[in-house]
N, C-alpha and C positions, 0 to 999 in steps of 0.2 A: 504494500500500500504506500503510495507516494503522497506525502502530506506537505502542504504549504502552511506555515505559521505566519500570520500577518501581525507583526509587532509595530504598533502605531501609536503616535501621540493623539490625544483626544482634546478637542477644544470645548471646554465646559460651556453649556448653554447655547451652543451654536450648531444645531443639527444640519443646517445647509452646508456648512463647511465640512462637517464630518461625513455626510453622505457623498459629497463630491470626492473626498479623499478615499473613501471605501471603493467607489467606482474605479478610481485609478489603481488602487491596490489589487482589485480583482483582475484587472488586465495584466498587471505586473506579475502576479502569481501565476496566471494562466499561461503566460509565456513559457513557463517551465513544465507545462503539461502535468499538473498534479491530479491525483484522484480525489483529494479532499482539500478544501481551503477552510482555514479556521481563523476567526477574528477574536479580539479580546472582549472583555466585559464592558457593557454600557457605552459602546462606542458612539452611539447616536447623539447623546447629550452630555456625557460625563455625569458627575454627581451633582447635577443641578436639581436636586430632589424637590426643593421648595418651589420650583417652577414646573413641577410634573404635570399639572393640569394643562398648562399651556404648551409644553414642549414634548410630552410623551407621544409616541407613535400610536394613534388611535386605532385600536383593533389590529395593530401591526401592519396596516395596509401598505404603507410605503416600503417597509422592510420586506414584506412578503413579495411585493411586486418586483423589487430589485433583485432579490436572491433567486426567486423562482424562475424568472425569465432568464437570468444569467446562467443558472445551473442547467436549464434545458438547452439553451443555445450553445453551450460549450461542453455539454456532457460531463459535468463535474458535480461532486457533492459539496455542499456548503454548510458548514457549522457556523451559524451567524453570531458567534460570541454571545452577547446579550444586548438587548436594547431596553430603554425605558419605555414601557408599554402601558397603554390605557384601555380598559374595557369600556366601550361606549354604553353598554347596558348597565353594569353595576357601578361604574365610575372608579373601580379598583385600579390602582397603578401597581405594576409588578416589574421585577427585574427578570426579563424573559429571554430565553434562548430559543431560536427557531432553526430547524435543520431541514435541508432540502436535498432530495436525491438527484441522480443524474437526469431524471425526466422532469425535474422542476416540481415534483410533488413534495408537499410538506410531510415529513416522516416523524417529526417530534416538535412538541412545544414543551419546554421545561421552565417552570417558574422557580427561581431560587428559593430553597426551602429554609435555609438558615440566614436570617437577616442580621446584618452587622451593625450593632448598636453604636460603635465608634464613629460610623459615618451616617448615623441617624436613619438607617434603612427601616428600623422598627417603627419610626414615627411617621414615615411617608408611604411605605410599601406594604402590600399584602403578601404574606409568605405562601409559597406553593405547598402542595400536599401530595405530590406524586414523584416518582423516580424518573431520571433522564436516561433512557436506554433506547438505542436504535440498532438496526442491522446494516452492516456493510458487507454485501456479497457473502453472507453466511457467518460473519463474525460479529459478535455482540460488542457494541461500543457504548460505554457509560459516559454520562456527561454531568458536570457540576459547575458551579460558579463561585470562584474566589474563596470566600469564607467557608464554604462547604468543605474545603481541604482539611480543616481542623477536626472533622468528625469521622473517625475511622470506621464506625459502624455503617455509615452510608456506603463506603467503599466495599465493605464485606457484603452488603446487601446487593450491590450491583454485580459483584462477582458471582454471587449465588444465583443471580438471574441470567448469567451467561456472559458477562462482560470480560473481554480479553484486552481491551484498550480502554483507558479512561482519559477523558479530555476535561481539563479545567481551564476556563477562561477567566481572566482576572484584571482587577485594578489593584494590585498588591503594592504597597508603598516601599520605598527604599529603606525606611526606618526599620522594617521587619524583613528585609530581603534574606537574612540568614534563616529565618523561620521558613520562608518560601522554599528555599533550596532544600533544606533538610526535610521538610514535610513531603515535597514532591518525590524525592528519592526514596524516602521511607515508605510511602504509599506504594511505589512500584515494587519494592522488595517484599513487603508484607503481603501484597496481593498477587505477586508474581504476574504482573500485568504491565503493559506499556503505559507510561504516563506521558501525556502530551499537555504541557502547561503553557498557555499563551497569555502573556502579560503585556500591559500597555507600558509606554515610556513617556517621558516628558514631565511637565510640572503643571499642577492645577491648584489654584488657590494656596500657593506656597507649599503644597505637598508634592514631593518628588516621587517619581515612579521609575524603577530601574530597568524596565524591560526584562532582561534575564530570563526570557522564555526558555523552556527546557523540553527535551525529549529524553526519557529514561527507559531503558529496556527492562524486561522482567527480572533480570539478575541484578539490577541496580546500577548498571553502567550508564554513564552520561554520554549519550550519542550526539547531543546538540545542546549548546548553551549560548544564548544570545547576548549581545552587548547592550548598551543603553540607548541605541539609536533606532530610528525607524528603519525596519528591514523586513523583507520577505525571506524567510528561511524555508528551504525545501529539503526534505529527507525521505529516503525510502526505509520502511521498516518491514521486517520479516515476521509476519504474523505466526508462522509455524514455531517460532522460538518460544511462544507462550506455553504451548503444550510440552515442549522439550523441558523447560524449566520446572513446570508443575510435576512432571514425571520424576525429575531428578530429586526433588525434595517435596514429597507429597503432603504439603501443609494442610490442604483442605480435607484430606482423608483422616488426618490425625487430630482434628479439632475435637475438643471435649465439651460438647454442649450439655452433657449431663452434669458438668461442674460449673459452667459459666454461661 
């Protein structure tokens, strides 16, 4: 599976700027013929949560139109990071990931389930109540958003449902970049799964973001580590390696659910 990670800066409160940038990055990524293109968290507005009613993508219409048509036209799967999303019926605002297959069909909507209090998500957003899991040509791929990374039981649940690759899209700050790197590597090792972690870069309201996007194999080896600039990183991963590692050390067979 050939994956393109779009590590980009996000202009807070400026969706027009961000949509144009994403269109450019789609073309830049597609020039390298990936199977999957992945964007970071909340790329459409940044954390302008207090302006959610005015700025959020209503029913995801703009995001769906862009990614669905592009995926179909270019025969590529798109994991849309996440966007600030508003439900026109309920008025709820969510941190929402949309995923589209090569035909342009939507195969997943995932609303972030763990809201991050330090960035006031709990004050402005509604939490999701379902898992993020989709199929890529017979391989289960789990998804999560940023703060979800700190909840290991979520990873175990996704693996129990068949995930062999887990994607985390984020706006993880430089101040906690050591946590980011350690947790991404740890989650790959303990779940014997590929971890693909796509983080934003740049600065927003005096908060710096490091980029530092990562691809970790099921053995914990760092296959790709981004720098702090806007980049499209492309990497091939061998999905067969997941089964190989899980057979080598049968962690899941040796779990003791009778004790914990």
